[in-house]
C-alpha positions as a LaTeX table, in Angstrom:
\begin{tabular}{lrrr}
\hline
Residue & $x$ (\AA) & $y$ (\AA) & $z$ (\AA) \\
\hline
Unk1 & 95.64 & 107.05 & 164.06 \\
Unk2 & 98.53 & 109.36 & 163.20 \\
Unk3 & 99.82 & 112.46 & 164.91 \\
Unk4 & 100.63 & 115.47 & 162.79 \\
Unk5 & 102.41 & 118.61 & 163.86 \\
Unk6 & 100.90 & 121.55 & 162.03 \\
Unk7 & 101.95 & 125.19 & 161.90 \\
Unk8 & 99.09 & 127.62 & 161.41 \\
Unk9 & 98.99 & 131.41 & 161.42 \\
Unk10 & 97.54 & 132.68 & 164.71 \\
Unk11 & 94.56 & 134.26 & 162.94 \\
Unk12 & 93.64 & 130.94 & 161.30 \\
Unk13 & 94.05 & 129.09 & 164.60 \\
Unk14 & 91.74 & 131.58 & 166.35 \\
Unk15 & 89.12 & 131.24 & 163.59 \\
Unk16 & 89.26 & 127.44 & 163.76 \\
Unk17 & 88.98 & 127.51 & 167.55 \\
Unk18 & 85.89 & 129.75 & 167.39 \\
Unk19 & 84.17 & 127.64 & 164.72 \\
Unk20 & 84.99 & 124.36 & 166.46 \\
Unk21 & 83.66 & 125.75 & 169.74 \\
Unk22 & 80.51 & 126.98 & 167.99 \\
Unk23 & 79.96 & 123.48 & 166.52 \\
Unk24 & 80.73 & 121.83 & 169.86 \\
Unk25 & 83.69 & 119.83 & 168.54 \\
Unk26 & 87.42 & 119.78 & 169.16 \\
Unk27 & 89.92 & 121.57 & 166.94 \\
Unk28 & 91.24 & 118.13 & 165.91 \\
Unk29 & 87.76 & 117.04 & 164.82 \\
Unk30 & 87.27 & 120.31 & 162.93 \\
Unk31 & 90.56 & 119.97 & 161.04 \\
Unk32 & 90.00 & 116.26 & 160.33 \\
Unk33 & 86.56 & 117.09 & 158.94 \\
Unk34 & 87.93 & 119.94 & 156.81 \\
Unk35 & 90.68 & 117.72 & 155.41 \\
Unk36 & 88.12 & 114.97 & 154.71 \\
Unk37 & 85.88 & 117.43 & 152.83 \\
Unk38 & 88.83 & 118.65 & 150.74 \\
Unk39 & 89.88 & 115.08 & 149.92 \\
Unk40 & 86.32 & 114.18 & 148.93 \\
Unk41 & 86.12 & 117.20 & 146.61 \\
Unk42 & 89.43 & 116.40 & 144.93 \\
Unk43 & 88.64 & 112.70 & 144.61 \\
Unk44 & 85.22 & 113.51 & 143.16 \\
Unk45 & 86.83 & 115.76 & 140.57 \\
Unk46 & 89.28 & 112.99 & 139.62 \\
Unk47 & 86.45 & 110.45 & 139.43 \\
Unk48 & 84.31 & 112.68 & 137.22 \\
Unk49 & 87.24 & 113.48 & 134.93 \\
Unk50 & 88.00 & 109.76 & 134.50 \\
Unk51 & 84.31 & 108.98 & 133.98 \\
Unk52 & 83.97 & 111.71 & 131.36 \\
Unk53 & 86.93 & 110.27 & 129.47 \\
Unk54 & 85.03 & 106.97 & 129.18 \\
Unk55 & 81.91 & 108.73 & 127.90 \\
Unk56 & 80.48 & 107.93 & 124.50 \\
Unk57 & 78.63 & 110.72 & 122.72 \\
Unk58 & 76.89 & 108.34 & 120.29 \\
Unk59 & 75.55 & 106.14 & 123.12 \\
Unk60 & 74.38 & 109.26 & 124.98 \\
Unk61 & 72.51 & 110.55 & 121.93 \\
Unk62 & 71.01 & 107.09 & 121.34 \\
Unk63 & 69.58 & 106.99 & 124.87 \\
Unk64 & 68.40 & 110.59 & 124.58 \\
Unk65 & 66.64 & 109.86 & 121.29 \\
Unk66 & 64.52 & 107.22 & 123.01 \\
Unk67 & 63.20 & 109.68 & 125.59 \\
Unk68 & 59.51 & 110.49 & 125.30 \\
Unk69 & 58.62 & 113.93 & 124.00 \\
Unk70 & 56.47 & 114.96 & 126.95 \\
Unk71 & 56.23 & 117.99 & 129.17 \\
Unk72 & 57.96 & 117.57 & 132.54 \\
Unk73 & 55.85 & 116.96 & 135.62 \\
Unk74 & 55.02 & 119.99 & 137.77 \\
Unk75 & 57.96 & 120.87 & 139.98 \\
Unk76 & 60.36 & 119.02 & 137.66 \\
Unk77 & 61.13 & 121.93 & 135.33 \\
Unk78 & 64.51 & 123.58 & 135.13 \\
Unk79 & 64.21 & 127.25 & 135.90 \\
Unk80 & 65.07 & 129.55 & 133.02 \\
Unk81 & 68.09 & 131.73 & 133.47 \\
Unk82 & 67.74 & 135.49 & 132.88 \\
Unk83 & 70.08 & 135.10 & 129.89 \\
Unk84 & 67.76 & 132.56 & 128.22 \\
Unk85 & 64.75 & 134.76 & 128.85 \\
Unk86 & 66.57 & 137.77 & 127.33 \\
Unk87 & 67.67 & 135.71 & 124.31 \\
Unk88 & 64.14 & 134.49 & 123.70 \\
Unk89 & 62.85 & 138.08 & 123.93 \\
Unk90 & 65.47 & 139.27 & 121.44 \\
Unk91 & 64.50 & 136.53 & 118.99 \\
Unk92 & 60.82 & 137.46 & 119.30 \\
Unk93 & 61.57 & 141.15 & 118.72 \\
Unk94 & 63.66 & 140.29 & 115.67 \\
Unk95 & 60.84 & 138.17 & 114.26 \\
Unk96 & 58.30 & 140.95 & 114.85 \\
Unk97 & 60.63 & 143.52 & 113.27 \\
Unk98 & 61.20 & 141.28 & 110.26 \\
Unk99 & 57.46 & 140.83 & 109.74 \\
Unk100 & 56.71 & 144.52 & 110.08 \\
Unk101 & 59.74 & 145.62 & 108.08 \\
Unk102 & 60.99 & 147.69 & 111.01 \\
Unk103 & 64.68 & 148.41 & 111.29 \\
Unk104 & 66.72 & 147.76 & 114.39 \\
Unk105 & 67.57 & 150.62 & 116.74 \\
Unk106 & 70.08 & 153.28 & 115.61 \\
Unk107 & 72.53 & 152.36 & 118.38 \\
Unk108 & 72.68 & 148.79 & 117.07 \\
Unk109 & 73.12 & 150.05 & 113.52 \\
Unk110 & 76.16 & 152.11 & 114.59 \\
Unk111 & 77.74 & 149.03 & 116.15 \\
Unk112 & 77.47 & 147.09 & 112.88 \\
Unk113 & 79.39 & 149.58 & 110.76 \\
\hline
\end{tabular}
């Protein structure tokens, strides 16, 4: 194990002391854990970047094309984002307007000119 002399602003030292005390650990354990978490995050980013560079779009699409065209099991659906819901609503309104021959709103017309 190594010893490291570290200079910290007093406010940061106080915050670390409070959090370490709250968690029931020493300041050394707290800092070692924080450094370990940071290293893991950076190493994960490097790993994923390297892995993405080895990716093959054609192989991905080949595997995806073999997937069954079935509805997901209950609880296995991805929740729709508000943006997707709004987009779908806009598409439906446009289709209805096209069928009925209705024009878009005047405010949208002004923006197109």
